[in-house]
C-alpha positions as CSV (number, residue, x, y, z in Angstrom):
1,M,0.0,0.0,0.0
2,N,3.1,2.2,0.1
3,V,3.9,4.0,-3.2
4,I,7.0,5.6,-4.5
5,T,6.6,7.6,-7.7
6,I,9.5,8.5,-10.0
7,S,9.5,11.2,-12.6
8,R,12.7,11.3,-14.8
9,S,14.2,13.1,-17.7
10,Y,15.0,10.9,-20.7
11,G,18.5,9.4,-20.4
12,S,18.7,10.0,-16.6
13,A,18.5,6.3,-15.7
14,G,15.3,6.9,-13.8
15,S,13.8,3.6,-14.9
16,L,16.9,1.7,-13.8
17,F,16.7,3.5,-10.4
18,G,13.0,2.5,-10.1
19,K,13.7,-1.1,-10.9
20,R,16.6,-1.4,-8.5
21,L,14.6,0.4,-5.8
22,A,11.7,-1.9,-6.2
23,E,14.0,-4.9,-5.9
24,R,15.5,-3.6,-2.7
25,L,12.2,-2.8,-1.1
26,G,10.4,-5.8,-2.4
27,Y,7.8,-3.6,-4.1
28,K,6.1,-4.2,-7.5
29,Y,7.6,-2.2,-10.3
30,V,5.3,-0.4,-12.8
31,D,6.4,2.1,-15.5
32,D,4.8,4.2,-18.2
33,G,4.8,1.2,-20.5
34,F,1.6,0.3,-18.6
35,I,0.1,3.6,-19.5
36,K,1.0,3.1,-23.2
37,Y,-0.6,-0.4,-23.0
38,L,-3.7,1.1,-21.4
39,K,-4.0,3.5,-24.3
40,T,-3.3,1.3,-27.2
41,H,-4.5,-2.3,-26.4
42,K,-8.1,-3.1,-26.3
43,E,-7.4,-6.0,-23.9
44,A,-6.4,-3.4,-21.3
45,A,-10.1,-2.7,-20.9
46,N,-10.2,-5.7,-18.6
47,V,-8.0,-3.9,-16.2
48,L,-10.7,-1.3,-15.8
49,L,-13.9,-3.1,-16.5
50,R,-13.4,-5.6,-13.7
51,N,-13.5,-2.6,-11.4
52,L,-16.8,-1.4,-12.7
53,E,-20.2,-3.0,-13.0
54,D,-21.4,-6.5,-12.0
55,E,-23.6,-6.4,-15.1
56,K,-21.9,-4.8,-18.0
57,S,-23.7,-3.5,-21.1
58,P,-22.9,-5.6,-24.2
59,D,-20.9,-2.8,-25.9
60,I,-18.9,-1.6,-23.0
61,S,-15.7,-3.3,-24.1
62,D,-16.1,-2.0,-27.7
63,R,-16.6,1.6,-26.4
64,F,-13.4,1.4,-24.4
65,T,-11.2,2.0,-27.5
66,E,-13.2,5.2,-28.3
67,L,-13.2,6.4,-24.7
68,I,-9.6,5.9,-23.8
69,H,-8.6,8.7,-26.2
70,N,-10.8,11.1,-24.3
71,K,-8.7,13.4,-22.0
72,S,-11.0,13.2,-19.0
73,Y,-11.6,9.5,-19.4
74,F,-7.9,8.6,-19.8
75,K,-6.9,10.5,-16.7
76,T,-9.7,8.9,-14.7
77,A,-8.8,5.4,-16.1
78,I,-5.1,5.9,-15.0
79,T,-6.3,6.9,-11.6
80,V,-8.6,3.8,-11.3
81,A,-5.7,1.5,-12.5
82,L,-3.2,3.0,-10.0
83,Y,-5.5,2.9,-6.9
84,S,-6.6,-0.6,-7.8
85,L,-3.0,-1.6,-7.7
86,I,-1.8,0.2,-4.6
87,I,-4.7,-1.2,-2.5
88,K,-3.3,-4.7,-3.2
89,T,0.5,-4.1,-2.9
90,D,3.4,-1.7,-2.4
91,V,4.5,-0.1,-5.7
92,V,7.2,1.8,-7.4
93,V,5.7,3.7,-10.3
94,V,7.8,5.4,-12.9
95,G,6.2,8.0,-15.1
96,G,2.6,8.4,-16.2
97,G,1.9,11.4,-14.1
98,A,1.6,9.2,-11.0
99,H,3.2,11.8,-8.8
100,L,0.3,14.1,-9.6
101,I,-2.5,11.5,-9.4
102,L,-1.3,10.4,-6.0
103,E,-0.2,13.7,-4.6
104,E,-2.9,13.7,-1.9
105,Y,-2.4,10.0,-1.0
106,P,-0.8,9.9,2.5
107,S,1.5,6.9,2.0
108,R,3.5,8.1,-0.9
109,I,7.0,9.5,-1.7
110,R,7.5,11.5,-4.9
111,I,11.0,11.5,-6.5
112,Q,12.3,13.3,-9.5
113,I,15.6,12.2,-11.2
114,I,17.5,14.8,-13.2
115,R,20.8,14.7,-15.0
116,D,23.1,17.0,-17.0
117,I,21.9,17.1,-20.6
118,N,25.4,16.5,-22.0
119,E,25.8,13.3,-20.1
120,R,22.3,12.2,-21.2
121,I,23.1,12.9,-24.8
122,F,26.5,11.0,-24.5
123,D,24.9,7.9,-23.1
124,I,22.1,7.9,-25.7
125,M,24.7,8.1,-28.4
126,N,26.5,5.1,-27.1
127,E,23.4,3.1,-26.2
128,K,21.6,3.6,-29.5
129,G,24.5,4.1,-31.8
130,L,23.4,7.5,-32.8
131,S,25.3,10.6,-34.0
132,E,25.5,13.5,-31.6
133,E,23.0,15.4,-33.7
134,D,20.5,12.6,-33.7
135,A,21.0,12.0,-30.0
136,I,20.3,15.7,-29.2
137,D,17.1,15.5,-31.3
138,L,16.0,12.4,-29.6
139,V,16.6,13.7,-26.1
140,N,14.8,17.0,-26.9
141,K,11.9,15.1,-28.5
142,K,11.4,12.8,-25.5
143,D,11.7,15.7,-23.0
144,K,9.0,17.6,-25.0
145,E,6.7,14.6,-25.1
146,K,6.9,14.1,-21.3
147,K,6.3,17.8,-20.7
148,K,3.4,17.9,-23.1
149,F,1.8,14.8,-21.6
150,I,1.8,16.4,-18.1
151,E,0.5,19.7,-19.4
152,F,-2.3,18.1,-21.5
153,Y,-3.6,15.7,-18.9
154,F,-2.9,17.5,-15.6
155,D,-2.4,21.2,-16.5
156,R,0.8,21.2,-14.5
157,D,4.5,21.8,-15.1
158,L,6.5,18.6,-15.2
159,N,9.5,20.3,-13.7
160,D,7.8,22.1,-10.9
161,P,10.0,21.2,-7.9
162,S,7.1,21.6,-5.5
163,S,5.5,18.5,-7.0
164,F,8.2,16.3,-5.6
165,D,9.4,15.3,-2.1
166,I,13.0,14.4,-3.2
167,I,15.0,15.4,-6.3
168,F,18.2,13.4,-7.1
169,N,20.8,14.8,-9.5
170,A,22.1,11.7,-11.2
171,S,25.2,13.6,-12.4
172,S,26.4,14.1,-8.8
173,V,24.7,11.4,-6.8
174,R,25.7,7.8,-7.6
175,L,23.0,5.3,-8.2
176,E,24.0,3.1,-5.3
177,H,24.1,6.1,-2.9
178,A,20.7,7.2,-4.0
179,L,19.3,3.7,-3.4
180,D,20.9,3.6,0.1
181,I,19.3,7.0,0.9
182,M,15.9,6.0,-0.3
183,E,15.9,2.6,1.3
184,L,16.6,4.2,4.7
185,Y,14.2,7.1,4.2
186,A,11.3,4.9,2.9
187,E,11.6,2.7,5.9
188,R,11.4,5.6,8.3
189,F,8.8,7.5,6.4
190,F,6.3,4.7,5.9
191,S,6.7,3.4,9.4
192,R,5.0,6.7,10.6
193,I,2.0,6.3,8.2
194,D,-1.3,4.9,9.5
195,Q,-1.8,2.1,7.0
196,D,-5.5,1.6,7.8
197,E,-6.1,5.3,7.1
198,A,-4.1,5.2,3.9
199,R,-6.0,2.1,2.7
200,L,-9.4,3.8,3.4
201,F,-8.2,6.9,1.5
202,A,-7.3,4.8,-1.5
203,A,-10.5,2.8,-1.4
204,K,-12.6,6.0,-1.3
205,R,-10.7,7.6,-4.2
206,L,-11.0,4.4,-6.2
207,L,-14.8,4.2,-5.7
208,E,-15.2,7.9,-6.7
209,H,-13.3,7.4,-9.9
210,R,-15.0,4.1,-10.7
211,A,-18.3,6.1,-10.5
212,K,-16.9,8.7,-12.9
213,L,-16.0,5.9,-15.4
214,V,-19.6,4.6,-15.1
215,V,-21.0,8.0,-16.1
216,M,-18.8,8.0,-19.2
217,H,-19.4,4.4,-20.1
218,H,-23.1,5.0,-20.0
219,E,-22.8,8.2,-22.0
220,L,-24.4,10.3,-19.2
221,A,-21.6,12.9,-19.1
222,T,-23.2,15.2,-21.7
223,K,-26.6,15.1,-20.0
224,S,-25.6,15.5,-16.4
225,K,-23.2,17.4,-14.2
226,V,-22.6,15.3,-11.1
227,E,-20.0,14.9,-8.3
228,F,-19.2,11.9,-6.2
229,E,-18.1,11.6,-2.6
230,A,-17.2,8.2,-1.1
231,L,-18.6,8.1,2.5
232,A,-17.0,4.8,3.0
233,E,-15.3,2.3,0.7
234,D,-18.7,0.8,-0.2
235,A,-20.9,3.9,0.2
236,L,-21.3,6.7,-2.4
237,L,-22.9,10.1,-2.3
238,V,-23.9,11.5,-5.7
239,K,-25.0,15.1,-6.1
240,G,-25.5,17.5,-9.0
241,I,-27.8,18.0,-11.9
242,V,-29.3,15.5,-14.4
243,G,-31.5,16.4,-17.4
244,G,-34.5,14.3,-16.4
245,E,-36.0,11.4,-14.5
246,K,-34.9,9.0,-17.2
247,E,-31.2,10.0,-16.9
248,K,-31.4,10.0,-13.1
249,D,-32.8,6.5,-13.1
250,R,-30.1,5.3,-15.5
251,L,-27.4,6.9,-13.4
252,I,-28.6,5.5,-10.1
253,K,-29.0,2.0,-11.6
254,A,-25.5,2.2,-13.0
255,L,-24.0,3.2,-9.7
256,W,-25.8,0.4,-7.9
257,G,-24.2,-1.9,-10.4
258,L,-20.7,-1.0,-9.2
259,K,-18.9,-4.0,-7.6
260,G,-18.9,-3.9,-3.8
261,I,-21.3,-1.0,-3.5
262,N,-23.7,-1.2,-0.6
263,K,-25.1,2.3,-0.4
264,V,-25.9,5.1,-2.8
265,T,-27.1,8.4,-1.3
266,D,-29.0,10.4,-3.9
267,H,-28.7,14.2,-3.7
268,L,-29.4,14.8,-7.4
269,K,-31.5,17.6,-8.8
270,I,-33.3,17.6,-12.1
271,G,-33.0,20.6,-14.3
272,T,-31.4,22.3,-17.4
273,L,-27.6,22.4,-17.0
274,S,-27.3,25.8,-18.7
275,R,-29.8,27.5,-16.4
276,L,-29.6,25.8,-13.0
277,I,-26.8,26.7,-10.7
278,Y,-26.1,24.6,-7.6
């Protein structure tokens, strides 16, 4: 249930650091390859759909491919996938905006790995057999992609130091030393965390985001403006506006279909979204 997130510049050996740290701590390692898989493979729908309804509509898997390219849906899907994972085990997550998704989660440490750009270019040249010019282009391209990903999905600056708890400069801190530091710090930091409180926090956030996915899967987002608050890991409060009784009934029925749900508190209003303020 403990999480360490790692954000890294391309060529800074952040992925290697993450793998080695996970090995040392006995944590599960997850990188942004999982995010790419989630976005490009239809089979990845199973990762999310098993968290949703007991009775799925026939076309729910087919609609996944369409929905996953929606900005709001994709961000919510990543959140569901991460919280589903951390409820089950301790994790080191590299990339994917995990440091922002989990920034309010109490049992997490957020790390950024940086490195001198000339060293990064030199290593990429040797690793991939590229010319200096091609290596420079590749490093710049990858850095821009990471920055654009964070800006697009989270409206944040990738390199904002306030988004991290620890920043390692790989040009001046050796890998083994950074691992030693983190192994000691993680042991002390996580020993002070109330794990029951952390688990409940994760379970509530997971339920709220599962509910958001249900709204999107049932194409209710355009006809309603709703918010969810998990009162417990199996109890959900829904409030906001829906366009009519039919939409309200569909939404409530869909929420009751969520796996593990035992209570849905209805604070919904019926009205025209453009006119009614709540």
